[in-house]
N, C-alpha and C positions, 0 to 999 in steps of 0.2 A: 869105313862108313858105307852103308848101302848105297848103291848107285842105280839110276834108271837109264834106259836106252834113249832117252829124249831129254831135251832141255826145256825147263819151264822158265817163264819170264814174269817177274814182279816189277812193275813200274810204279814208283812212289813219287808223288808230286806234292810239295808244300805250296802254300798260298801267300804271296807277298813276302817270302823269306829272302833276305838279302845275302849277298856274298859274304858279308862280315858277321853274320848272325850265328855262326857255328864255331866250335872249338877248333876243328881241323883247318879252318880257313882264317884263323887268327883272333877270334874273339876270346878274351881272357876271363870273361865274367859268366858266360853261359856254359853250363855243364851239359855236353852232348856226347856222353860216352858211347852210345850205340852207333852213332854216325862216325865218331872218331875211330872206333874199332873197325867199322865197315871200311873206312878209308885205309886203315892199316892192312886190311885183308884184301884190298882190291886196288882200283885205279882211281885217283882223284884228278879231275879235269880242272886246270887252272885258267883256261881261256874258253869257257863254255857259254854259249849264248842262247837265250830264248828266242822264239820267233817274233815276239812283240813285247813292248813294255807294259801291256795290259793283259788281263786274264783270258778272256774268251778267245781272242785271236791267237794268243800264244798256245792255248790248248788245241785249237784247230790245227795249227802247224805241226804240233807234236803228234796228233792222232792221224793226220793225213799225209805227213811227209812232204807237204807243199807249203809255200809261202802263204800266210793267212789271207793276204789280199787276193790270191787266186781262188781260195776256197769259198769266199763270201762272208766269212766272219771278220767284220771290220772294227767292231767296238764291243761294248759290254751291255748295251741296253736291250734287255730281253723283251721288253714291251714293244720294241720296234723291230724285233727279229734280227738285230745286228750282231748278236752273239752266236748265231747258228751258221753252220757251213752247209753247202749245197748237198741235196740228197744224191747228187751225181758223184760225190766224193766217196772213195773207198777208204775205210778206216783200218788202222792196224788190227783192231778187233775183228773186222770182217775177214782179214787175211788169215789170222790165227784160227778163227772158227771154221773157215773153209778147209783148213788143213787138219781138222779133227780135234783141235784143242778146246777144252772147256774155257769159256771166257767170262770174266766177272769184273764188275766195277763197283767200288765202294767210295762214297764221298760226294764231292762237289762236281757237278757236270758243267753247267754254265755254257752249254753249246746248243741250246734250244729248249724253250719252256712250254709254249702253248700248243704246239702242233706235234701230234704223236709220231709223225714221220721223222722228227728230230730227237726223239727219245733214245736214251742209251740202248734199250732193248731193240730198237730199230736200226741201230748203228753198229751192230756186231756183238753186243754183249748179251750173253745168255742170262746173266743174273745182274741185277742192279739194286743196291741199297744206298740211298743217299738223297740229295736234293738237287733240283734242276736249275735253280736260279743262282745268283752270285754270292749270296751270304745267308747265314743262319745263326740264330741264337744258340749258344753252347749248352744251355740248360733247358730252355723252353722251346725245344725243337720239334719239328714235324718232318718226318722222313717218308720216302716212298720206297716200297719193297716190291719191285716188279709190278708197278701200277697200283699197289694198295697202300693206304696211309698207315704210318706207325707214329704214335705220339710219344712225347717225352715220358720217360719212366724214372727220372731222378738221376740218371747217369750223365756224366760229362761227355759231350759229343765226340771229342777226340778219342775217348776211350771206347765209345760205341763203334767208331770206324775201325779201330784197332781190333776189337773183338770180332767184327764181321769179316775182316780180312783174314785173320787167323782161322776163323771157321771155314772160310772158302778153301784155304789150303788143306785143312784136315779132311774136308769132304771130298776133295779131288786129288788126294795124295796118290792114288793108283792110276792116274791118267794124266796126260800132258795138259797144262793149263797156262793161260795168260791172265794175269790179275793186274788191274789198274786201281791203285789206291790214291785217291785225290783228297788229302786232308785239306780242311779249310783253315787250319792254323798256319801262321798267326794272324790271319785276316780279322778285321773287326767284325763284330763287337769284341772288345778286349776283355775277355773273361777267362779266368783260370781258377783252379782250387785255391782257396784262401791261404792254406799253409805254404804252398809253393810261391805265391806272390809275396808273402811275408818274408821269406828268405831273402828276397831282393830288397825289400824295404829296409830290412835290418842293416844292410850294408850302407844305406844312406847315400848311395852314389847316383841313383837314377830317380826320375820322377815317377809318378804313379802309373802312367801309361806304359812306360818302358818296363817297369817292374812286371806289369801284367803280361806284356808281350813276351818278355824273356821266360816267364813262367809257362806260357803257352808253348813255347818252343821246347822247353825241357820236357813237358808232358808228351808232346809229339815224339820226341826222341825216345822216351821210354816205350811208347807204343811201337815204334820201329824196331826196338830191341825185342819186343814180344813177337812181332811178325817174323823176324829172323830166327827166334827161338822155335817158333812153330815149324819152320822149314827144317831145322835140325831135328826136332822131335819126330818128324815124319820121314827122316832119312833123305831129305831133298836138298840139303844145304850145298853139297858139293856141285851138283849139276843144275842149279837154278841161278839164272842171271838176274841180279837185283840192281835196278837203276834208281837212284834217288836224285831229285832235282827240285827246282822251284819254278813256278810259272812265270814270274817276272821279278824285277828288283823290288826293294822294300819301299813302302810308303814312309817318307821322312817328314811329312808335313804335320799339321795339327790334327788331333783326334779327339772327338767328344766321347767321353766314357758313358756307360749306361746311366750313371747318376747325374749326368749333365755337365760335369767338369771338363774343361778343355786343356789338353797338354800337347806339347811337341813330342813327336816320335823321332826326333833327331838322335842318331846313335852311330856307332862304328859301322862303316860299310867299306872297309879297306881303303885304298887310295883313290876310289872312283868318284867322279863328279856325276850328279844326277841321281834320279830315283824313279820309282814307278811312274809311268806316263811319259818319261823322257827317253828319247832315242839317243841316249848317252850310255857310257859304260855302266854307270850306277843303275840304270833302268833295264839293261838287257843282259849284262853279264851275271850269270847266276851259278850257284854251286852245283856240282854234279859228282857223284861217286858211282862207280860200276864195280860190283863184286860178282865174280864168277870163278870160284876156286878151281874148277876143272880146266879152265882155259885161259884165265887172265893172271898176270903176275900180281903178287901181293906187295902193298906198300909203294906202288909206282905212281909217279906224277906224269901227266900228259899235258904239255904246254901248247899243243896244236889247237887251232881254232875249230871248235866243234859247234854245230848248230842244231837246234831242235829238229829240223827237218831231216837230219841224219839218222834219227833214232828208228824210224819205221824200217828203212832198208837194213839197218844194223841189227835190230832185235829179231826181225824175221830171218835174217841170214844165220844168226846165232842159233836159232831154234830149228833150223832146217826147213823152214816154211818156203816152199817154192812158188806159191801163188804170187802174182804180181798185180799191182794197181794198174788199171787200164789207163790212168792218166799219168803224164810224165811227172816224175818226182823232182823236187828241188834239193833233196838230200842224197848222200851217197853212203855206202857201207863203209864204216870206219873200223871194223873189227881188226884189220891189220895194224891200225894205229894204236888201238887199245892193247894189242898183244906185243907192241914194241917192234913190229916187223917193218913198219913204214912210218914216214912222217908226212906223207902226201895227203893233203886235204884241199878242199875247194878254197881258193883265196879270195873269192868275190861273193859277198853276201848282201842281202837286202832286208831292210826293216821299214815298216810303214806304220804311222799312226796319224789319224785325222787331226 
């Protein structure tokens, strides 16, 4: 396989996806072949924690390598500015861009809506295709492309994000890049292609809301397969580090469907108590897979406690980015843990939700 002299990084984040929503983590009903294969080719983390049980603060911790309550992102209310982190913070995209990497983001931002200082293009991303707030219709969508609007064209939104991510990889195949793919699936509104929803209805095991949510996950998994295929097509699979995770635990309460009906989203989430909004295992322990064929073992499990704040120092170290955040980080480089050379991780962590 063709090899480059640098390491690219693709960071993929799902939205409200639970620990128990994937095949590799124990779900017997959802087919996630792309992520299952990714786990067999890389390292699966069994004790991996988000930075917060809700979206915006979790994303801030991931992007800045600092506890969300330090960054200023405290909650999800965009209209009150509580979703955005301080302009004094340095993001992982800032560091990659300063090192000469092309930086792109596709998907849901949710870290600043009304002020251009908090826009992805102002936070280290050369390219942005997505939406700025916390949710979007999957068919009647309006996206922003580097400040310009793009209206729905009949495609399913998850597929749009997949195509944009694959397009970024192909455009930048001859230079180092950092790509952040933030799917909004399976966050509400619960919408998926009818044929895929029907496959779950036919089993008669789940209510309509869960059928739709599981169909959304399967469609996202298919998209992740396409992103991985784009890397292989460009000869980048061997030396690209791909990290997949979720922003927080699953919502297991009631959900109103677009047609007005209300159902429970209670479903399998492993042995954990709690859900999104809870600082309990069910709200903060989230799935994670890291695939990097050039440097990481295949089919390995890591049971050490890993935190969202660890990813900024880890991903920059993996890519050889020497620039450092001017603010003290709350995470550490866990590459030796992923490589099986150490089991030493920080044993004291903090979570906060108002």
